Residue, then its C-alpha position, 0 to 999 in steps of 0.5 A: a498487458i500485465i503492467t496495463a492491468r496493474q495500472n488500471i487497478a492502481a488508477r481505481y485506488v488512486e481515484a478512491f484515495p487520491d491523497r493516500i496513495i504513494g505513486p509516481i512523483d510527477d506526471v511524466s514518471l510511469s509505474s508498474w505498480y508492483k506495490v500500491i502503497f496506501m497510507t492508513k489513518q490509524g496504523s498499519e497493524r490495525a489495518r492489516q488486522v481489519m483487512e484480514k478479518k474482512k478476507v482482503i489479502l494484503p501483500g507484504g509492506v514495502y519493508d517489514v524492517p526499515l533499512h536503518k534497523q537491518k543488521l547490514w546497516p553500518v551506522s547506528q542512527e535514528f530515522p524517525n520519519a522512516d519509522h513513522y512511515l512504516s507504522l502507517h503504510i500498507c500495500l493494497p491488493i493488486f495481482r494479475g487477474m484481479t477483478d473489478k469486484e475484488v478491487d471494489y470490495a477492497i476499496k469498500m472495506i477501507q472506506q467502511e472501516d475508515l482505515 
């Protein structure tokens, strides 16, 4: 029931932003949608600030510090694509009991603020 509810919320986000949600890699794979990863236009920091101002609570990102910059990473190596991805993504709100009205509001704020 929980996964079905998350899949229904995620489907609404995918419908609203078909090219900006990172989800299953093919039509066969299923996702529990623990995180709904959204690629912003103008950067994740701006998006977080705008959404906070609009009273939309965002969960944390996939990684706040990319793996290659964590102290446990054994090799000093640059991964510019990972850094770029980190700078653009946010995770959209998705939680048990989230109402259609709350999903609609999150979608509206993203569209209205052109995030």
